[in-house]
C-alpha positions, 0 to 999 in steps of 0.5 A: 571513507578513504584517508585522502578524502578525509584529509581533503575535507579537513583542509577545506574546513580549515579554509573556511568552507562550511557544511561540506559533506562527502557521500560514498556511492559505488566506491566513488566520493561525492561532495555535498553542501548541507544545511538545515531549515525550519519545517513549518509543518513538522515544527522542527529543523530538517536537513537539505543538501546540494550536490557540488560534484565528484571528489577525485584523488588527483584532481580534487573536486570536479564541479557538477554540470548540467545533466547531459546525454553522452556516449562516453565510457560509463564508469558508474551506473544507477537505475534512475527512471524506476528509482524516481517512480518509486520515490515519487510513490513513497514520498508521502511516507517520509515525514510520517516515518521520520516522526514515528520511527526516528533514526531507523526510518531510512532503513524502513523506507528503503526496505519497503521501497525495494519490495515494491519491485518484486520478491526481495528477501533481506539478503538481497535488499542491499543489492537492489537498493544500491542499483537505484539512483539516490533520488532522496538524500539518505544512506540506510544500512541495508545489511541483512543483519541490520535489517533483521534488527530493524524488523524487530524494532519495528515489530515491537513499536506498536505506537509508532505503527499506529501513528502512521496508520492514523496519519494515513486514515485521516485523509478519507471519510470512507474506509473499506475493511476486511480480513485475510490470512497467511499460513506459517509452519514456524515453531517460533511464531506462537502468534499463529493458531489453527483457525478457519479460513476461506481456503478451508485449510486447518493449519497454523495461520496469522490473520490480518485486517486491512483498512483501505480508503474507498475514494483514493484506493490506498491502504491506511491500516493493517492489524495482526490477529491470532489465527483463531480470532474471528471478524467481530472481535477484530473489528472492535479492537481495530477501531479502539486501537487506531481510532477511526472516528467519524468514518464510514466503514464499508464491510464484507458480508461476513460482518453482517450480524446483530453483534457487528451492527451493535458494536459499530453503533456503540463506537458511533461509526457509520457503516454499509454492509451487504447481507448474507444471501440466506439473510431473513432480511430479504423477507422484508416487504420492500418495493423496487420503486426507483432506478438508476444506471451503473456502467450502462446497466439498469439498477432497480432499487428500494429502501426500508427503515426500521429502528434507525437502521436502513435496508437498501435493496438493488436488482441488477438485471444483467446479474440476474441473468448470470445467476439464473443460468448458474442456478438452473445448471446446478439444479439440472446437475442435481448439485442443489435441491429443489428447495435451494433452487427456488429459494436462491431464484428469488434472490437472483440478481439482488443485493441487500445492504444494511446501513445506519446512513439515510441516503439516496439509494444510488449513493449507497450503491456507489459507496458499496461498489468502491469495495471492488477497487480495493479487493485486489489489494489483499492479494497484492499484500499476500504476495508482498508478505512472501518475501521473508515469511519462511525465515521469520522465527519470532513474533516481533520479526513477523510484526515488523515484516507485516508492517513494512509490507504494508508500506510497500503495498501503499507505494504499489497502490500509489502507482496503480492510482497513476495508471488508473488516472491515465485510464491505462489499467488494461495496458499496464501494471505497476510492475510493468511501469517499474520495468519500463522506467528502469531503462533510463539510467544515471551515469557517472562519466569523468566526474559528471552525473549524466542521464541516458536518453529517455525513450519517447515512449517512456517520456510520453507515458510519463506525461499521460501518468501526470508525473514528473520523473526526469530532470529538464 
């Protein structure tokens, strides 16, 4: 702060003005009156600030006025529309981050927020943050050196991470769980190990488990695993560490084994798991004696109970046609044997689920299909992880990086939910919205904070998304 601004503030306090605070944005000084109030939910005092106006060296305090549109010369400029969108998507995380991480929560929040916009490494995070209008009253230190320290602090604070995970996982009874991996050549990250992966690469990798809510399509937990650890071990540890009691886990067929089922039952968790295509459970004498319709497709269904475990068999005629076509083609091209062809033909169009839930076939099927809505989160998460992966030199920084990317994924998924709720998924992606809303700016014109004109298309889009982004 300049000496003249400090002297002005000192003089005001001598005159009896209380709670005044000066903040610096783009080399300008802005005056706020700050006070505190008791937050009943958090059970602690929280700070709130009211903007009073800009401080001028010659004119003193220039009172703030109602936001207006103006064509006068722009002296300072911030991206307002996309900033408002991003903060709206991330606002659920503010209170949990404050409680879990204390004084470094602002840096965590700001870094996670800017990375929703795209590939933002640490060296560019401060530049991207400064362009965004400060919708939330905060002043994080966004220098690469400080953010590197924050990554390490976050990485070693497993308790605080778990506090966030528990907060998020408490909102939905149905959770989707799956594993994926990222690759690294960094010698400083000894957590990486060579192991099996879907890409069939046998190079150093870090496995991560991701839990998402099935109904809200939001990520709720991320767990990092050594590259050689397989599904069953990770599942048991994740359940114990975060504590997802009274939940139903919707899993991938890779978890379908007697060991997995035993672990889930021991943890008193309910589950829905698709069986492998070569599972002997398909040999059970099950009849397809019921039916329902899913997205205008006829689904035949049947149910079998044995040892407090239920098998649910479904047949989709449309899927059957597609799989039969593929099987005949592969057989004619001699890519599969006659025995493989005949065995696969019996299961064409069929889906077999195993669960300890006794429910109607249609309800179990709908629960399983919720996996489809969150599958793409895994690919989005991998893209977010690319920001600093090659620069990370130790385990602690890696752990912090993966956690902050998880928070970015949460904000990204929230924007996806706005789009899905407006039935606009075929027209827009979250990145499309960020770019479009970025056309609306906040300007500092002669000491007044003014909003540029909001294009009608963006205003109408905001109404369809049912989010209030712009001041009236």
